[in-house]
C-alpha positions as CSV (number, residue, x, y, z in Angstrom):
1,M,56.7,94.7,111.3
2,R,54.8,97.6,109.8
3,I,56.2,101.2,109.7
4,P,54.1,104.2,108.5
5,S,55.7,106.2,105.8
6,N,55.6,109.9,105.6
7,T,57.6,110.4,102.4
8,I,57.0,109.4,98.8
9,A,60.1,108.9,96.7
10,D,60.2,111.0,93.5
11,S,59.3,109.3,90.3
12,G,62.9,108.5,89.2
13,N,63.8,107.0,92.5
14,Q,60.6,105.1,92.8
15,R,61.2,103.5,89.4
16,L,64.6,102.3,90.5
17,F,63.2,101.0,93.8
18,E,60.4,99.2,92.0
19,R,62.6,97.8,89.3
20,S,65.1,96.5,91.8
21,W,62.5,95.1,94.1
22,Q,60.6,93.2,91.4
23,R,63.8,91.9,89.9
24,A,65.1,90.6,93.3
25,W,62.0,88.6,94.1
26,A,61.5,87.4,90.5
27,T,65.1,86.2,90.5
28,L,64.4,84.3,93.7
29,G,61.2,82.8,92.2
30,L,59.2,84.2,95.1
31,N,56.5,86.7,95.9
32,A,57.3,89.5,98.3
33,P,55.2,89.8,101.4
34,E,52.5,92.4,100.9
35,G,53.6,95.9,101.9
36,L,57.2,95.0,102.6
37,M,58.8,97.4,100.1
38,H,56.7,100.2,101.6
39,N,57.8,99.3,105.1
40,L,61.5,99.2,104.1
41,L,61.4,102.5,102.4
42,A,59.7,104.0,105.4
43,A,62.4,102.5,107.7
44,Y,65.1,104.2,105.6
45,N,63.3,107.5,106.0
46,Q,63.3,107.5,109.8
47,P,64.3,110.8,111.4
48,Q,67.5,109.5,113.2
49,R,69.1,108.8,109.8
50,H,71.2,111.3,107.9
51,Y,73.4,109.1,105.9
52,H,71.7,105.7,106.1
53,T,68.7,106.9,104.3
54,Q,66.7,106.2,101.1
55,R,69.5,108.0,99.3
56,H,72.1,105.5,100.5
57,L,69.8,102.6,99.5
58,R,69.3,104.2,96.1
59,E,73.0,104.8,95.5
60,C,73.7,101.2,96.4
61,L,71.0,99.8,94.1
62,A,72.2,101.9,91.3
63,L,75.7,100.5,91.7
64,L,74.4,97.0,91.8
65,E,72.4,97.1,88.6
66,P,75.4,97.1,86.2
67,A,77.4,94.7,88.5
68,L,74.8,91.9,88.9
69,D,76.9,89.8,86.6
70,L,79.5,89.6,89.4
71,A,77.0,87.8,91.7
72,Q,76.7,84.1,92.1
73,R,73.2,84.5,93.5
74,P,72.1,87.9,92.3
75,G,68.6,87.8,93.8
76,E,70.0,87.1,97.3
77,V,72.6,89.9,97.0
78,E,69.9,92.4,95.8
79,L,67.6,91.5,98.6
80,A,70.4,91.6,101.2
81,L,71.2,95.1,100.0
82,W,67.6,96.2,100.6
83,F,67.8,94.9,104.1
84,H,71.4,95.7,105.1
85,D,70.5,98.9,106.9
86,A,66.8,98.2,107.4
87,V,67.2,98.7,111.2
88,Y,69.4,101.6,112.1
89,D,69.6,103.1,115.6
90,P,72.9,105.0,116.2
91,K,72.5,104.6,119.9
92,G,71.8,100.9,119.7
93,Q,73.8,97.8,119.1
94,G,73.2,94.9,116.8
95,N,71.6,96.9,113.9
96,E,72.9,94.4,111.3
97,A,71.7,91.4,113.3
98,R,68.2,93.0,113.7
99,S,68.1,93.8,110.0
100,A,69.1,90.2,109.2
101,D,66.4,89.0,111.5
102,W,63.8,91.0,109.7
103,A,65.0,89.7,106.3
104,V,65.0,86.1,107.5
105,E,61.4,86.6,108.9
106,M,60.2,87.9,105.6
107,L,62.0,85.2,103.6
108,A,60.4,82.6,105.8
109,Q,57.0,84.2,105.3
110,A,57.6,84.0,101.5
111,G,58.2,80.3,101.8
112,T,62.0,80.0,101.4
113,D,64.2,77.3,102.7
114,G,66.5,77.7,105.7
115,E,69.7,77.6,103.5
116,M,68.6,80.7,101.5
117,Q,67.7,82.5,104.7
118,Q,71.1,81.9,106.3
119,R,72.9,83.0,103.1
120,V,71.0,86.3,103.1
121,R,71.7,86.6,106.8
122,A,75.4,86.1,106.3
123,L,75.4,88.7,103.5
124,I,73.8,91.3,105.7
125,M,76.1,90.5,108.6
126,A,79.1,91.1,106.3
127,T,78.2,94.8,106.3
128,C,79.3,95.0,110.0
129,H,82.8,95.4,108.4
130,H,84.5,93.7,111.2
131,A,86.4,91.5,108.8
132,E,87.1,91.4,105.1
133,P,84.4,89.5,103.3
134,T,84.9,86.2,101.7
135,G,83.1,84.8,98.7
136,P,82.0,86.8,95.6
137,D,78.6,87.7,96.8
138,A,79.7,89.1,100.1
139,Q,82.6,90.9,98.4
140,L,80.2,92.5,95.9
141,L,77.7,93.6,98.6
142,V,80.4,95.0,100.8
143,D,82.1,96.8,97.9
144,I,78.8,98.5,97.1
145,D,78.3,99.5,100.7
146,L,81.8,101.0,100.9
147,A,81.7,102.7,97.5
148,I,81.0,106.0,99.3
149,L,84.6,105.9,100.5
150,G,85.6,106.4,96.9
151,A,83.2,109.1,96.1
152,D,84.3,112.5,94.9
153,P,85.7,114.7,97.6
154,A,82.5,116.8,98.0
155,R,80.3,113.8,98.3
156,F,82.7,112.2,100.7
157,A,82.7,115.3,102.9
158,E,78.9,115.4,102.8
159,Y,78.8,111.7,103.9
160,D,81.3,112.3,106.7
161,A,79.2,115.2,108.0
162,Q,76.0,113.1,107.7
163,V,77.5,110.3,109.8
164,R,78.6,112.9,112.4
165,E,75.0,114.1,112.5
166,E,73.8,110.5,113.2
167,Y,76.2,110.4,116.2
168,G,75.6,114.0,117.3
169,W,75.0,112.8,120.8
170,V,78.6,111.5,121.1
171,P,81.1,114.1,122.5
172,G,83.4,115.6,119.9
173,L,86.7,114.2,121.0
174,I,85.4,110.7,121.6
175,Y,83.7,110.7,118.2
176,K,86.8,112.0,116.5
177,V,89.0,109.2,118.0
178,K,86.5,106.4,117.2
179,R,85.8,107.7,113.7
180,R,89.5,108.0,112.9
181,A,90.0,104.4,114.1
182,V,87.3,103.2,111.8
183,L,88.7,105.0,108.8
184,A,92.2,103.9,109.6
185,G,91.0,100.3,109.7
186,F,89.9,100.5,106.1
187,L,93.0,102.3,105.0
188,A,95.2,99.6,106.6
189,R,93.7,96.9,104.5
190,P,95.8,95.6,101.6
191,A,92.7,96.4,99.4
192,I,89.5,98.2,100.5
193,Y,87.5,96.6,97.7
194,G,87.3,92.9,97.1
195,T,86.2,92.8,93.4
196,E,88.5,93.9,90.7
197,R,85.8,96.1,89.1
198,F,85.2,98.2,92.2
199,R,88.9,98.3,93.1
200,E,89.7,99.8,89.7
201,R,86.9,102.4,90.0
202,F,87.1,103.4,93.7
203,E,90.3,102.2,95.4
204,G,92.6,105.2,94.6
205,R,90.0,107.8,95.4
206,A,89.0,106.0,98.6
207,R,92.5,106.0,99.9
208,E,92.9,109.7,99.2
209,N,89.7,110.5,101.0
210,L,90.6,108.3,104.0
211,R,94.1,109.9,104.3
212,E,92.5,113.4,104.1
213,F,89.7,112.9,106.5
214,G,91.2,110.2,108.8
């Protein structure tokens, strides 16, 4: 799967991307398939995206770096984070499954065993957010993905507007009802964040944001 890129990340972002990419594959003891990082960054730059962009990936990777000590298999968590929104079609279904398929295909190409492939698949599928994650690696990955809920009010409002742009084809009332249900689902959880570190940092602010915007 090769996607042409039309944007080059600025130097600071590029350094983070390259550092994370090299660390993930080195931790796994593998060589990344040629051109794969380029293809993933191009995917995150597709025009239908407004929130699920390179910026979202960058914010996630920046949160992961100081939290790698929480992971049992940090290379797998980092690689799953790269792939978790690799396929994103707001009008489609199964984006997470298709993203996981891409990750598994690339891991197979790199020579991994089936057990690692299935662990990475499970991590990516945890970002469907249909259920609270179990296991420290899934909890960490999902906490990072949901950290935006605990952003400062201005960033949360921007995120909320960006998601609305991605679903601009959905009529306003229908979108409002469905979006409110999604946010209410997170608010109803005993804890939004599964790790103590993320809970201490984001839980209170996330609940305030969800009550205000939900």
